[in-house]
Every structure is written in structure tokens, then in C-alpha cells.
C-alpha positions as CSV (number, residue, x, y, z in Angstrom):
1,M,0.1,-0.1,0.0
2,A,1.4,3.4,-1.1
3,D,2.4,5.9,1.7
4,L,-0.4,8.4,2.2
5,A,0.5,11.9,0.9
6,E,0.2,14.7,3.3
7,H,-2.4,16.5,1.2
8,E,-4.3,13.3,0.6
9,E,-4.6,13.0,4.6
10,R,-5.6,16.5,5.0
11,A,-8.4,16.1,2.4
12,I,-9.8,13.1,4.3
13,R,-9.4,14.8,7.7
14,D,-11.2,18.1,6.5
15,Y,-13.9,15.8,5.1
16,V,-14.5,14.0,8.3
17,N,-14.4,17.1,10.3
18,G,-16.8,18.7,7.9
19,Q,-19.2,15.9,8.9
20,A,-18.5,15.4,12.5
21,P,-19.2,17.7,15.5
22,P,-16.8,20.0,16.9
23,D,-16.2,17.7,20.1
24,D,-15.4,14.8,17.8
25,Q,-13.0,15.9,15.3
26,A,-10.5,13.5,13.3
27,G,-7.1,12.5,14.5
28,L,-5.3,9.6,13.0
29,V,-5.8,8.9,9.3
30,Q,-4.5,5.6,7.8
31,R,-5.2,4.2,4.4
32,V,-5.9,0.6,5.0
33,R,-6.7,-0.5,1.4
34,G,-7.5,0.3,-2.2
35,Q,-9.4,-1.8,-4.8
36,R,-10.1,-1.3,-8.3
37,I,-13.8,-2.5,-9.3
38,L,-15.5,-1.9,-12.5
39,G,-12.9,0.4,-13.5
40,R,-13.1,2.6,-10.5
41,T,-10.4,2.7,-7.7
42,H,-12.0,2.8,-4.1
43,D,-9.7,3.8,-1.3
44,V,-10.4,2.9,2.2
45,F,-9.0,4.9,5.1
46,D,-9.3,4.1,8.8
47,V,-10.0,7.6,10.6
48,H,-9.8,7.8,14.4
49,C,-11.9,10.9,15.9
50,A,-12.2,11.9,19.4
51,K,-15.1,9.7,20.2
52,T,-15.8,7.7,17.1
53,R,-13.9,5.7,14.5
54,W,-14.8,5.6,10.8
55,W,-14.1,4.0,7.5
56,V,-14.1,6.6,4.7
57,I,-14.2,5.3,1.2
58,T,-13.8,7.1,-1.8
59,D,-15.3,7.5,-5.4
60,P,-17.5,8.7,-4.5
61,M,-16.6,9.8,-0.9
62,N,-18.5,8.7,2.0
63,L,-18.0,7.6,5.7
64,Y,-19.3,4.6,7.7
65,L,-19.1,4.0,11.4
66,Q,-17.1,1.2,12.4
67,T,-19.5,0.1,15.2
68,D,-21.8,-0.5,12.2
69,F,-19.2,-2.2,9.8
70,P,-16.6,-3.7,11.9
71,E,-14.6,-5.0,9.0
72,A,-13.3,-2.7,6.2
73,E,-14.5,-5.1,3.5
74,Q,-17.9,-5.0,4.9
75,A,-18.1,-1.2,4.6
76,L,-16.5,-1.3,0.9
77,I,-19.2,-4.1,-0.2
78,F,-22.0,-1.7,1.2
79,H,-20.4,1.3,-0.4
80,I,-20.2,-0.5,-3.9
81,G,-23.7,-1.7,-3.3
82,L,-25.3,1.7,-2.5
83,G,-23.4,3.2,-5.4
84,A,-24.8,0.6,-7.8
85,F,-28.4,1.4,-6.5
86,L,-27.9,5.0,-7.0
87,A,-26.2,4.6,-10.3
88,E,-29.3,2.8,-11.5
89,R,-31.7,5.2,-10.0
90,S,-29.7,8.1,-11.8
91,R,-28.9,6.7,-15.2
92,A,-30.2,9.9,-16.7
93,E,-27.2,11.7,-15.3
94,L,-23.7,12.3,-16.8
95,P,-20.8,13.8,-15.0
96,V,-21.0,17.6,-15.6
97,E,-17.9,18.0,-17.4
98,D,-19.1,15.4,-19.8
99,E,-22.9,16.3,-20.1
100,D,-21.6,20.0,-21.1
101,H,-20.3,18.7,-24.2
102,V,-23.7,16.6,-25.2
103,T,-26.5,18.9,-23.6
104,A,-29.0,18.6,-26.4
105,P,-28.7,14.8,-27.2
106,W,-28.7,14.0,-23.4
107,R,-31.8,15.8,-22.9
108,R,-33.5,13.9,-25.6
109,Y,-32.0,10.6,-24.2
110,R,-33.7,11.6,-21.0
111,D,-37.0,11.8,-22.9
112,A,-36.6,8.3,-23.9
113,L,-35.9,7.1,-20.4
114,D,-39.2,9.0,-19.4
115,V,-41.0,7.0,-22.0
116,M,-39.5,3.9,-20.8
117,N,-40.7,4.5,-17.1
118,E,-44.2,4.7,-18.5
119,A,-44.0,2.0,-21.0
120,G,-46.1,-1.2,-20.9
121,E,-47.0,-2.3,-24.5
122,A,-44.9,-2.9,-27.7
123,E,-45.8,0.3,-29.3
124,D,-44.6,2.1,-26.0
125,F,-41.1,0.3,-26.6
126,Q,-41.0,1.2,-30.1
127,S,-41.6,5.0,-28.9
128,V,-38.3,4.4,-26.9
129,G,-36.7,3.5,-30.2
130,I,-37.9,6.8,-31.9
131,K,-36.6,9.0,-28.9
132,C,-33.3,7.2,-29.0
133,R,-33.0,7.8,-32.6
134,D,-33.9,11.4,-32.1
135,A,-31.3,11.9,-29.4
136,L,-28.6,10.2,-32.0
137,I,-29.7,12.8,-34.6
138,A,-29.4,15.7,-32.3
139,L,-25.7,14.3,-31.6
140,G,-24.9,14.1,-35.1
141,K,-25.9,17.7,-35.6
142,L,-24.1,19.0,-32.7
143,Y,-20.5,19.4,-34.0
144,Q,-21.0,19.8,-37.7
145,S,-19.6,23.4,-37.7
146,A,-17.0,22.7,-35.2
147,D,-13.3,23.7,-35.9
148,W,-11.8,20.3,-35.2
149,I,-14.1,19.0,-38.3
150,G,-11.7,20.6,-40.7
151,E,-12.3,20.7,-44.3
152,L,-14.6,17.7,-45.9
153,P,-14.6,16.8,-49.5
154,E,-18.4,16.5,-49.2
155,S,-20.5,16.9,-46.0
156,P,-23.2,14.2,-45.3
157,K,-26.8,15.4,-45.0
158,V,-27.4,17.2,-41.8
159,A,-29.6,14.2,-40.4
160,D,-27.2,11.6,-41.5
161,F,-26.1,10.4,-38.1
162,K,-24.0,7.6,-39.3
163,G,-22.1,9.9,-41.7
164,W,-21.4,12.8,-39.0
165,G,-20.6,10.0,-36.5
166,A,-17.8,8.3,-38.6
167,I,-16.5,11.7,-39.2
168,Y,-16.4,12.4,-35.4
169,A,-14.7,9.1,-34.9
170,E,-12.0,9.9,-37.4
171,R,-11.5,13.4,-35.9
172,L,-11.5,12.5,-32.0
173,A,-10.1,9.1,-31.9
174,K,-7.1,7.0,-33.2
175,D,-6.5,3.3,-34.1
176,R,-8.5,0.8,-32.3
177,V,-10.5,3.4,-30.5
178,R,-11.5,5.1,-33.7
179,N,-12.6,1.7,-35.0
180,Y,-14.4,1.0,-31.9
181,V,-16.4,4.1,-32.1
182,K,-17.2,3.7,-35.6
183,A,-18.7,0.5,-35.0
184,L,-20.5,1.9,-31.9
185,V,-22.0,4.6,-34.2
186,E,-23.2,2.2,-37.1
187,K,-24.6,-0.6,-34.7
188,T,-26.3,1.7,-32.2
189,W,-28.1,3.7,-35.1
190,D,-29.1,0.3,-36.4
191,L,-30.6,-0.7,-33.0
192,T,-32.6,2.2,-32.6
193,V,-34.3,1.8,-36.0
194,A,-35.0,-1.8,-35.6
195,L,-36.6,-1.2,-32.2
196,Q,-38.7,1.8,-34.0
197,H,-40.1,-0.9,-36.6
198,N,-40.5,-3.8,-34.2
199,S,-44.0,-4.2,-33.6
200,N,-43.2,-7.3,-31.1
201,A,-40.8,-5.0,-29.1
202,T,-40.3,-6.0,-25.4
203,P,-38.8,-4.3,-22.5
204,Y,-35.6,-6.1,-22.9
205,D,-35.4,-4.8,-26.6
206,A,-36.0,-1.3,-25.2
207,D,-33.5,-1.5,-22.3
208,L,-30.8,-2.8,-24.8
209,V,-31.4,0.3,-27.1
210,L,-31.4,2.8,-24.1
211,E,-28.1,1.4,-22.7
212,A,-26.4,1.4,-26.0
213,T,-27.6,4.9,-27.0
214,G,-26.6,6.3,-23.4
215,H,-23.0,4.7,-23.9
216,L,-22.5,6.0,-27.1
217,I,-23.7,9.6,-26.3
218,S,-21.4,9.5,-23.2
219,T,-18.6,8.3,-25.2
220,L,-18.5,11.1,-27.8
221,G,-19.0,13.5,-24.9
222,R,-15.9,12.0,-23.3
223,L,-13.9,12.1,-26.5
224,V,-15.1,15.8,-27.1
225,R,-13.8,16.6,-23.4
226,R,-10.7,15.0,-23.9
227,H,-10.0,16.9,-27.3
228,T,-11.0,20.2,-25.4
229,D,-9.0,19.4,-22.1
230,G,-6.0,17.7,-23.8
231,E,-3.9,15.0,-22.0
232,P,-4.0,14.8,-18.3
233,E,-1.1,16.4,-16.5
234,R,1.9,14.0,-15.4
235,C,4.3,14.6,-12.6
236,P,7.6,16.2,-13.9
237,R,9.6,14.1,-11.7
238,C,8.0,10.6,-11.7
239,E,5.5,10.9,-14.5
240,S,2.7,9.7,-12.3
241,Y,-0.8,10.7,-13.2
242,R,-1.7,11.2,-9.5
243,I,-1.4,15.0,-9.8
244,D,-3.9,16.8,-7.5
245,E,-4.5,20.5,-6.8
246,D,-3.8,21.4,-3.3
247,V,-5.5,24.3,-1.6
248,E,-4.4,25.2,1.6
249,H,-6.3,27.8,3.8
250,D,-4.1,30.5,5.6
251,D,-5.9,32.3,8.5
252,E,-3.0,34.6,9.3
253,R,-2.8,35.9,5.7
254,Q,-6.5,35.9,5.1
255,G,-6.3,33.9,2.0
256,F,-5.1,30.5,0.5
257,D,-2.2,28.8,-1.3
258,V,-2.8,26.6,-4.1
259,S,0.0,24.3,-5.6
260,M,0.0,21.1,-7.8
261,V,1.4,18.1,-5.8
262,C,2.1,14.6,-6.5
263,A,0.6,11.8,-4.5
264,A,3.2,9.2,-5.8
265,C,6.4,11.0,-5.1
266,G,5.7,14.1,-3.0
267,W,6.8,16.6,-5.9
268,R,5.1,19.9,-5.3
269,S,4.8,22.9,-7.5
270,E,5.5,26.4,-6.3
271,R,2.8,27.6,-4.0
272,E,0.7,30.6,-5.3
273,F,-1.0,32.7,-2.6
274,T,-4.2,34.6,-3.2
275,S,-6.2,36.8,-0.6
276,W,-9.9,36.3,-0.1
277,S,-10.3,40.0,-1.2
278,E,-8.6,39.1,-4.4
279,H,-10.3,36.0,-4.9
280,F,-13.9,37.5,-4.5
281,E,-13.1,40.9,-6.1
282,G,-16.0,41.7,-8.7
283,T,-18.0,38.6,-7.5
284,Q,-21.7,39.1,-6.5
285,L,-21.4,37.1,-3.1
286,L,-25.1,36.0,-3.1
287,E,-25.0,34.6,-6.4
288,Y,-21.9,33.0,-5.6
289,L,-23.1,31.4,-2.5
290,A,-26.4,30.3,-4.5
291,G,-24.3,28.6,-7.2
292,P,-23.0,25.1,-7.6
293,G,-19.9,25.3,-5.5
294,T,-16.9,24.7,-7.6
295,G,-14.8,27.6,-6.8
296,I,-11.3,27.4,-5.1
297,S,-13.0,28.3,-1.9
298,D,-15.6,25.3,-2.2
299,R,-12.6,22.9,-2.9
300,L,-11.1,23.6,0.5
301,H,-13.5,20.7,1.6
302,R,-13.5,18.7,-1.4
303,G,-15.4,15.5,-1.6
304,E,-18.3,16.9,0.4
305,S,-20.3,17.7,-2.9
306,E,-20.1,14.2,-4.1
307,E,-21.3,12.8,-0.8
308,M,-23.6,9.8,-0.6
309,P,-26.2,9.4,2.2
310,R,-24.3,8.4,5.4
311,A,-24.9,4.8,6.6
312,S,-25.4,6.1,10.1
313,D,-28.3,8.5,9.1
């Protein structure tokens, strides 16, 4: 198990302290295990508070009383199960950073989910296919004039999703990923059309088309995001991807320091100090407080915005 970096330990402690009462603040923080399940790494931390002891599990972050879950594995199993339940309940949701790139088609995809929730007969399931087809057409229209499309010898028709989807795959992906996305585009479109015309459609047919459509929209959204954001940062010392932004509150100077830190080798960039007056200059505070909480000052207690229901509640 890799050593716990100082900024990681502080983030866990700040998270617990934000949940705990003032007389039960966190002391010792230890990482006890990390496990990758279905593509997501869940780290488990043992946190000793003044009166209680907790398991804190990440991605998304939540905490569990050790009196309820004596073994770390018990808490991890519950955490993953709860996450799967919430994921099924909220399959109409995408990470904000991905949905921003596919807003219009994803709204139509939500319409398809709404139809499915009320469906009971074959014609209802056929309607799911129509809604999914509409979502794909909206996806095909979305980036037809984007700069990264470049010059085309001949543009497909506006509503030709297969044609535009193949172009998106060419511009946004390489090698096997490109081939994979092209296949997704072709096969997903064929599934939606087949469902639309299937007078014997079943719930299983509609669910399959919904899953395929949602996966394709999210995949293209992620590819656009990758194109926009570029490659993820790596540590200049050890080339690890475990680079985090570290925000340190400084009461004495009335502001905060921001730096990039590597959790693998401990490298840290030069700290940059910003006073609270500079940070909020020109900001409408009431609008800021009513906003989604994504600014520097909100990240001082990162993880709380992703919190799942507490097992002890």
C-alpha cells in the first residue's frame, strides 16, 4: 500500500471534520486498502476521531461508522452496492464535465428514459426507439461546424447520423478506439431503427437500445472533452498521473495557497497565494453562495459535494 501523501491525509481529515461535531474531530488517518472495481478505484481509510472511529471510502466519498461495519471489507461492499443502486436510479445523469459537451442529445435521451418509465406495451417500447433515434440525430448535428471537423470533400446530410458519427470518430480518436467508436455509431443507430419498427418489441429490447444509446452519447461526450482539455497532467519528476490541486487555507494571511502536488513521489509545484479579497473581487457574493460550489473556496473541503447518504443516518 502506497504511503498516504500529506495533502491526501488533510483532504480526508477535512472531509470527516466537516461531517463530525466540533467535539469529535478527526485525529489519526490511515489508508488501509485500495481496490479497483469496474474501472473505479475505491480507497479505504481508517479515521480515528475523539469519540468515534470511521471508514472513509472514496469515489464517491462517504463515511461509515466502524460500530456498524467492524470490517473494512463490509463497509466497502455496502459502499459499492449503494453506489450501484444510486447509479441505476440516476442513469439519466452524466458527469457535468461530460454532459456539458452533449447537452442537447442527452436531454432527448432523458425523454427516452421517461417514455420507458411509463411503457407497458410494444408500441410504447417502439416509441423508446424513436426517442433514442432523435437523440442520436441531435448528437450528429451538434458538432457539424466545429473547428476540429476541418475541411470535408463532401458533407453528409444534416440528419445523417452515421455519416457524421464516422467523421467524429475520425477526428476525435485513433487506431482501435477509432474503429470501436465507428462500430458503436453504426450498430447503435441500427438498433434504434430496428426497435422503432419492431411491432413485437419487449422491455428487454428497449432497455438494450437505451443502454447502447446512452453509452454512445457519453462516449462521444468524453472524446470531445478529451480533445478540449488535452492530455492529463503528469508529474515532472516521476511521470505519475496522481497529480492533484492542493488548496491550503491560511487564516493568518487571510487567503489561500494553491499548488499542484504528486501523491506518488511528493513533488510539489511552487505555491501561489491569493487573498480572499482578491479571490472575491468583482464577485456578487449572494449569486456565488447560491451557485453550484465549484470555486477554489469550495474545494477547500473537496469531496463533500459528491457525498452519498451516510450509513449512520
